[in-house]
C-alpha positions in Angstrom: 86.5 91.4 109.5 87.8 93.5 106.6 85.9 96.6 108.0 87.6 96.3 111.4 91.1 96.4 109.9 90.2 99.1 107.4 88.9 101.3 110.2 92.0 100.8 112.3 94.3 101.7 109.3 92.2 104.7 108.5 92.5 106.0 112.0 96.3 105.5 112.0 96.4 107.4 108.7 94.3 110.2 110.2 96.7 110.3 113.1 99.6 110.8 110.6 97.8 113.6 108.9 97.0 115.4 112.1 100.7 115.1 113.2 101.8 116.6 109.8 99.7 119.7 110.3 100.5 120.1 114.0 103.0 122.4 115.5 105.0 119.6 117.2 108.8 119.9 117.0 110.0 118.3 113.8 112.0 115.4 115.3 109.2 114.5 117.7 106.7 114.7 114.9 108.8 112.4 112.6 109.2 109.9 115.5 105.5 109.6 116.1 104.7 109.5 112.3 107.2 106.6 112.0 105.6 104.8 114.9 102.2 105.1 113.4 103.5 103.8 110.1 105.1 100.8 111.8 101.8 100.0 113.5 100.0 100.4 110.2 102.3 98.0 108.5 101.9 95.5 111.4 98.1 95.8 111.2 98.1 95.1 107.4 100.2 92.0 108.1 97.9 90.9 110.9 94.9 91.5 108.7 96.2 89.1 106.0 97.5 86.6 108.6 94.1 86.4 110.3 92.5 85.3 107.0 95.3 83.0 105.8 96.7 81.4 109.0 98.6 79.2 109.2 100.7 80.4 106.4 101.3 77.2 104.5 102.2 78.4 101.0 105.3 80.2 99.8 103.1 83.0 98.4 101.5 83.6 101.8 104.8 83.9 103.5 106.4 86.1 100.9 103.4 88.4 100.8 103.3 88.8 104.6 107.0 89.7 104.5 106.4 92.4 101.9 103.7 93.9 104.2 106.3 94.2 107.0 109.2 95.4 104.9 108.0 99.1 105.0 108.9 99.0 108.7 112.5 99.4 107.6 111.6 102.6 105.8 109.8 103.9 108.8 112.7 103.2 111.1 115.1 104.9 108.7 112.9 108.0 108.8 114.1 108.9 112.3 117.2 106.7 112.7 119.0 107.7 109.5 116.9 110.5 108.0 119.7 111.5 105.5 119.4 108.1 103.8 115.6 107.9 104.0 115.1 108.2 100.2 117.7 105.5 99.5 116.3 103.1 102.0 112.8 103.8 100.7 113.7 103.0 97.1 115.7 99.9 98.0 112.9 98.5 100.2 110.3 99.0 97.5 112.6 97.4 94.9 112.7 94.3 97.2 108.9 94.4 97.6 108.3 94.7 93.9 110.8 91.9 93.1 109.1 89.6 95.6 105.6 90.5 94.2 106.8 89.7 90.7 108.1 86.3 91.9 104.8 85.7 93.8 102.7 86.5 90.7 104.7 84.0 88.6 104.2 81.3 91.3 100.5 82.2 91.2 100.5 81.4 87.5 100.8 84.8 85.9 102.3 84.8 82.4 102.6 87.8 80.1 100.9 86.9 76.8 102.0 89.2 74.0 99.4 87.9 71.6 96.5 87.0 73.9 93.0 87.0 72.3 91.9 90.0 74.3 95.0 92.1 73.3 95.5 92.8 77.0 99.2 93.4 76.7 98.7 96.1 74.0 96.1 97.9 76.2 98.2 97.7 79.3 101.6 98.6 77.7 101.2 102.4 78.0 100.2 102.3 81.7 102.6 99.8 83.1 105.6 100.1 80.8 105.7 103.4 78.8 104.4 105.8 81.5 107.0 104.9 84.3 109.9 104.5 81.8 109.1 107.8 79.9 108.8 109.6 83.3 112.2 108.2 84.4 114.0 109.0 81.1 112.7 112.5 80.5 112.0 113.8 84.0 113.8 112.0 86.8 117.0 110.9 85.0 118.2 114.5 84.2 117.3 115.7 87.7 119.0 113.3 90.0 122.6 112.4 91.0 124.2 109.2 89.9 123.4 107.2 93.0 119.7 107.7 92.5 120.0 106.9 88.7 121.4 103.5 89.7 118.6 102.8 92.1 115.7 104.3 90.2 116.4 102.5 86.9 115.8 98.9 88.2 113.0 100.3 90.4 111.2 101.6 87.3 111.8 98.4 85.3 110.6 96.1 88.0 107.6 98.2 88.6 106.6 97.9 84.9 107.1 94.2 84.9 105.3 93.6 88.2 102.3 95.7 87.2 101.9 93.8 83.9 102.2 90.4 85.6 99.5 91.3 88.0 97.0 91.8 85.2 97.7 88.3 83.8 97.0 86.5 87.1 94.8 83.5 86.4 91.8 84.6 88.6 88.4 86.1 88.1 88.5 89.7 86.8 86.5 91.1 89.7 89.2 89.7 92.1 92.3 90.4 89.9 91.3 94.0 89.5 92.0 94.7 93.2 95.6 93.6 92.7 96.2 95.2 89.3 94.6 98.5 90.2 96.5 98.5 93.5 99.8 98.5 91.5 98.5 101.1 89.0 97.7 103.4 92.0 101.2 102.8 93.3 102.6 103.8 90.0 100.6 107.1 90.0 101.7 107.6 93.6 105.4 107.2 92.7 105.1 109.7 89.9 103.9 112.2 92.4 106.6 111.2 94.9 109.4 111.3 92.3 108.3 114.7 91.0 108.1 116.1 94.6 111.3 114.6 95.8 113.6 115.1 92.8 112.1 118.0 90.8 109.8 120.5 92.5 108.0 120.5 95.8 104.3 119.9 95.8 102.4 121.4 98.8 100.8 118.7 100.8 102.3 115.9 98.7 103.4 113.9 101.8 99.8 113.5 103.0 98.5 112.7 99.5 101.1 110.1 98.6 100.8 108.5 102.0 97.0 108.2 101.7 97.4 106.7 98.2 100.0 104.2 99.5 97.7 103.1 102.3 94.8 102.7 100.0 96.8 100.7 97.5 98.2 98.3 100.1 94.7 97.7 101.5 93.5 97.0 97.9 96.3 94.4 97.3 95.6 92.7 100.7 91.9 92.4 99.7 92.9 91.1 96.3 95.2 88.4 97.7 92.5 87.3 100.2 90.0 87.0 97.4 92.6 85.1 95.3 93.1 82.4 97.9 89.3 82.3 98.7 88.6 81.6 95.0 91.4 79.0 94.9 90.1 77.2 98.0 86.5 77.3 96.5 87.7 75.8 93.2 89.7 73.2 95.0 86.7 72.2 97.2 84.5 71.9 94.0 87.0 69.7 92.3 86.8 67.3 95.3 83.0 66.9 95.0 
């Protein structure tokens, strides 16, 4: 079943790319791109729902909501384009905050002195990199309204990414979630540089492709988490 949804999402992404390189009038193009993105978010939510229905747990419900929240960003793209970046950042702050809460509910706990020294190995990727990029690159380049939004965005990203790597699940399953967020961090570095510092040719298509891939990865990771949890629960009943 995974393949079916991945193919649909890949085709929607291809449609976005073709629209970006087409000669369609700008407003029409943005309208259709937004529609495809709304459909893509809906397909991701449907994909997860088909595996988890009915959504009994709080984590299931919260995660499904986060898959649909990007619809607000897509709507703002053609309804209030002047505020697109503000809406985009705010929506992603909400998503990351919900994910952090979800991971805590799932049993994630950051261990500063764990036997594998995991925190020390992950600290540069999830904490230092986003914060240093914000302090030395983004902060001097943006207006005060973006400074206010981007600071909590950077901090919650760092916290959420680290929590994901401490989820109590098999490494081969947890890696889908932790690397999904690592990929999102890399994507946001590109997006931040392109939006607030200097334009990168073709960055819209690159960042969109990376966002879609990362969201597919986290859906797979969450499905694997609950499959592992159900398996362990069934074993304990034997």
